[in-house]
N, C-alpha and C positions, 0 to 999 in steps of 0.2 A: 242447508242453512248457510254454508260458506259460499262466499262470492269470490270470483277471481279478482285479482288486484287490478288488472287492466282488461279492457275489452280486447279479445283476440283479433278483432278486425283492425285494430290500430297497430298491430305488429306485422312485420318488423318496422322499427322506427327508422324513418328515412331522413329525418331532420338533421341538420348539421350543427356542430358545436361552434359557438362564437370563438373567434381567434383570440381575443383577450382572455377568455376563460380557459382555453386550451393552453395558452402560453403560461398562465399563472399555475396551472396544474403541473405542467412539465418542469417549470422552474422550481416549484416546491419539492417535487420528487428529486430533482438533481441536487438541491441544497441539502436534503435529508441524507443522500448518499455521501456527499462531501463531508457533512458534519459527522457521520458515522466513521468515515475513514480517518478524519483528524482525531477523533476521540480514541480510536483503536491505536493509532500511532502514539498518542500521548501516553496511554496506559502502558503499552509495551516498552516505550523508552523509559518511563518511570520505573518499571519493574527491573529493567536491565541496569539502570543507574543506581538503584538502591541495593539490590542483592545479586546482580549478575544474571546470566541466562540460566533458567532452571534446568537442572540435570547435568550441568557442566561443573566439574571440580576444578577450581582455580589452581590447586596445588599440582594438578596433573599436567598443566601446561609446561612449555619449555621455560625454565627459570630465567635464562638470559642468553643473549646472542653476543659472541665475542667477535669484535671487529678489529682486524689488524691494521696497523698504519702503513705497512709496506705493500707493494704490488707483488703479485705472484711472479715466479721466476720467468715464465714464458713472456709476460708482458714487459718485464723489466729489462730484458735483453735488447740491445740496440740493433736495429736492422742493419744488415750488411750493405755496404755502399755498392751501388751497381756501376 
C-alpha cells in the first residue's frame, strides 16, 4: 500500500543548486550564528552588570590597592658617574 517518495532510478540526484539559492542559504545560516552570538553576549553582559559574575563573592576580593607616591630605594639612587 505504501509507495516510495521518489523513484529509485532518479537517485542519486546529480543536479546542481543555483548560485543565488546557495548564497541565500549560506547567508541566512551565517546571520543566524551572528545573531545568536550577539544575543549571548548581550545576556551575559547584562547579568554581569546587574548582579556580578555568578558564584563570585565580591567581599572576597582584594579591598584596595595602596599606591605610594615615592620610588623604591633601588630606583631612587642616582647612578654613579663613570
